[in-house]
N, C-alpha and C positions, 0 to 999 in steps of 0.2 A: 537544582539550578533556579535561582530567583530571577527577578527582573533586572535588566541592565540595558543601558544604552550602548550600542556598538559604536565606538568612536568614529567620527567622520573627520576628514582632513580639516585642520585648523581648530577642531574641537567645538565648532559652533556652526549651525546651519542658518544661512541668511536668505536662502531662496525658498520658494513655495513648493518644495518637493512633495510629490503625491505619495501617500501611504495607503495601503489596503489592509483591512483587518482579516486575519485568518485564525480560526479556532480549530484545534485538532483534539478530538475526543478519543481517548483510549479506554481500556478496561481499568487502568490504574491511575493514569494522570490526565489532566486537561491542560493544553498549552494555548497560549494567546500570543500572537505576533503581529506587529505593525510592519508590513512588508513593503519594500521598494519594488515596484513592478518591473523596473528595468533589470534588476539583478536578482530578484526574488530573495534577497537577504533581509531579515528583519532589523530595524534600528532599535526596536524595543521588543523583548521576549520574556515571557514568564511561564513557568511550569509549576503546577501544584498537584498534590495527590488528591484524588477524588475520595471524599469520606464514604464510608460504607455503612449500610444498614445490616441487619442480620442476614439478609438474603442476597443483596446485590449492591453495586455502587450507587450512592445517593446522588444521581445526576441532577435532579432539580436544585439541590443546594449548590453543587459545583457550578452549574450554569448561571445561577444568580451571582455568585462571586465573580465569574468570568465577565459577565456583562457589566457589573459595577467597575471592574478594572478597566474595561474598554472605555467606558464613559470618563473615568478619572484620567486615564493616560491620554485620551484624545485631547482633553483640555490642556494638559501639560505640554504635549507635543506640538499643539498648534501655537502655544506661546513661544515655542522655539523656531517657528517658521515653517513647519510642515502643514500640509493640507490633507486631512484624513477623509477618505471617501466614506460617506454615511451608509455603508452596507457591511454585512458580515458574511464571509464565506466560511462554511463549516465542513470539516472532514470527520466522518464518524463511521463506525461499523454498520454493516447492513446493506442490502440492495434496495435502493430508493425508487419509489414509484412517482409518477408525474404529479400526484397530489400531495406529495410529501410524506406519505406513509412508507413504512418499511415492509418489504415483501415478507410474509409470514415464514418463520423458521430460519431467517438469516442472521438473527442476533440472539442465539439461545442463551448466552451468558449474561445478557442485559435485557431482560424481559420488558423493562420500562420503555426501551426504544421501540418495541413492537406494539406498544399500546398508546403511543402518542405521535403527534406530528411535530417533530423537533423544531421546525422553523417557527411554529407559533409561539413556542416558549421564548425564543430569542426575540421575536417581534414584540411580545408583551414586555419583556424586561428592558429592551433598548428604547422603546418609546416611539412616538409618531415621526420623529425627525429621521429615523433610521429605517432602512429597507432590508427585510429578510423574507425571502419567498422560497417555495420548494426548489427553485432552480439554484439557490445558494447552498443547498445541502447535497452532498454526494458521498459515496463510499470512500473510505480512507485509502484503500488500495488503488482505486480508480484515480483519485486526486494525486497520490504520490507518483503514479505512473504518468499522469498528465505533466508533471514537472519534467520528467525525463523526455517525454515526447515533445514538449514545447521547446526545450533546449536543444534536442537533437535536430528537429526540423529547422530551427534557426541556424544552427552550425552547418548543417548539410545543404542549406538552401533549398529544402524540399518545399515544393509549391502545392502538390496534390498527392493523394494516396492514402493508405491506411497503415497505421502502426499498432503493434501490440506490445504492451509492457507486461512482463512477468516478474513478480517480486516475492520469491520464496522466503518467508520468515517462519514464524511458528506455524502459520497457515500458508495459504497460497494466494497472496494478493495479485491482482491483475487488472488490466484495463485495455479497452479497444478505442482507438482515436482516428478521426477523419481529419485530413489536412486539405484545406481548400484555400487557394490564394495565400498560402503561407500561414494561415491561422489554424491552430490545432484545437479541436473540441472533442470531448468524449462522446461516444455513441450514446444517444438518448435512450432511456429506459433503465430497468433494474439490472444493469449489466454487471457481471462479474464472471469469473471463469473457474472458481474454486471447485464447483460441482460438475465440471465436465468429466464424463466417464472416459477414462483413458484405457482401461483394460478390465478383464475379468479375472477373478482369483483362481489360483491353482489349489487343489485340495491339499490341506495340511499347512498352508502358509498362514502367518499371523494376520488377523483382521484388526482394523482400527478400534473395534469395541473390546479388544482383548481376547476374543475367541479365536478358534481355528477355523479356517475356511473349509467348507464342504466341496467347494469348487463352483465357479460361475458367478459369485457375488460381484456386483459392480464396484470398481475401485476408481475413485475420482482423483483429480489433480491434488486436492488437499490430502488425500490418503497417501499419495505417492511422491509428491514433489514439495515437501515441507519439512519443517523441524519435527512435526509430529510423526512423520514417516521415519525419520532417523531415530527418534525415541523408540518407536515400535521395533525397528530392526535391532536396536541395542538390547532391548528386553529379550527378544527372541534368541539372539546370539549368545547372550551371557547369563540368561536366567535371573536377571536382576535389573533394577532401574539404571539404565545407562543413557544419558541424554546425548544430544547431538554434539555438544562441546567435548564431552569425554570421548565419544566415538571418534571425533576428529583428532584428538590427541593420540589415540591408539593408532589411527591410520597413518599418522605422520611420524611415527617412531622410526628410528634409524635401523634398529636390529630386527630381523625377521622373527615372526612369531605367529602362532595361530590367531591370536587376538588381532594383530595387525592385518593379517590376511582377511579375516572376517570383516573388519571395519572397512577396509578398502573395497571389498565386494559390495558392502552396503552403499557406500558413496557412489560407486560406479553404477549400481542398480538405479539410484535416484537420477543419475545423469542419463541413463538409458530411457527412463520414464519421461524425463524432461523432453528428450527428442521425440518420443512418441506423442506427447501432448502437442508439440509443435506440428507434427505431421497431421494430426487429427484436426487441429484448428485450420491449417492451410487447406484441408480438403473441403472445409465449409459444411461438412456433413458430420455433425457430432450430436451426441445425446447429453442431457444434463439431468442430474439426480433430483434437484430440489426446485430450482427456479427455471421455468420453461423458456424464458427469454433467451434468445441466441443471437448475439451480434454477428454480423456477416464478416467472417475472417478468411474467406476463400482467397487463396493465392497471395496472402501477405508474405512479403519477402524479408522485412526487417523486424526483428524481435529485440526489444530493449530489456536488459536484465538488471535487476537490483537485488535487494535482499540482505539479510543479516549474516547468512552463513555461506551462500553460494560463491561469493567473491573473496573468500578468505579460507585459510586452512585447507582441510581435506576437500571441501567443496570446490575450491579453486584448483587444487592439484589433481582431483580425480573425477568429480561430477561434471564439471564444465568441459574438460577435454573429451570425456566420454560422450557427452551430449553433442558437442561439435562434430565428433567423428561420425555420428549417425544422422546428421542433418541432411535433408534433401539438397540436391545441387541448387545453387543460386540463393539459398537462404543464409542470412547472416545474423549472428548475435552481436549486439553492441552493448557492452557492459557499462553500468552507470559511471564507473571511474574513468571511462573514455569519452564521456559526453561533456563537452565544455561547460563549466559552471556548476555542474551538479555536485561534485565532490565538496566544494566550498560551502554548500548549503545543506549537506547531509544531516547535520544535527537538527535542522529546522524544516525537514522535508514535509512534515505534516502541515505546518502552518503555511508554508510556501504553496503547497498544493491547494489548500483551502482558499488562499487569496486569489487563485486563478478562477475560482467560481464566481468572482465579481468581474463583470464585463464593462462596467462604467470606467471611462478613461479618467 
């Protein structure tokens, strides 16, 4: 998908509508959006593949291209009557520290991010008229969850409290948010929940590294509530590479078979582990495998759910009902498709979340 202007009524903007710039960095693509704060929809959106070196994505080259685009499109959009806030919010992999560094070990697939302070690259490329600080950079899962939390709090009239977003994709994205006087902000610190220890292995079950468990190995949210978990169950059940999409197709077959039974058991197992993760988070007493920082989640009642597979196919039919059946009394799941405004911006969730890292009105 290239750049495009999303049409506005009348085809022309005549007021000084404010836009905020969000940049979403993934392992394959980088996305830039000029976002309207009131709707979180971009009026200008661009996605491009990140070039690769022999070892990893060439982020420095991709960031230079993104910054040039921001500067060029800012000039164009302001001739059309918009006012672009001179700041850049960035969504990226990793658990971010207060000084802009990434917590060691949280971006193993992109070593470059662990050896630099991302905000400094943006600040250098954008120039002195633009502001990019450590507070403008946050984890991609945290910022995607912030979109859901922000829209949920507004729709529910929530003034105070804590929300947790869980976003099972290939991994397990998540975020913890405080609501005060109706404003939603992420808990400060290198927060993420992918490495929360949910259970211990049973001897003979498949481990994430491909081996077999001796019994007692710690299993995290990423190991149990993710697309990677479904891939692992598929390999274990069928003795070959079976990813989550194929496993979902098997589980949703109309005619009974051993394959259907095994696939459904796998999805129900993930739902059971999702409920276990919720119970552990609500207790406030949980261990983490990699990043010691633990946001306070004691007694949280509302969990917001997103993700690429949980809300469709076998995830929707088997994992989600199993998790709901095992939830503690008084705890509710609110899925992304039931949060007003979220479904409409789903294709732009990364840049929408990044734009929320900008607090200037």
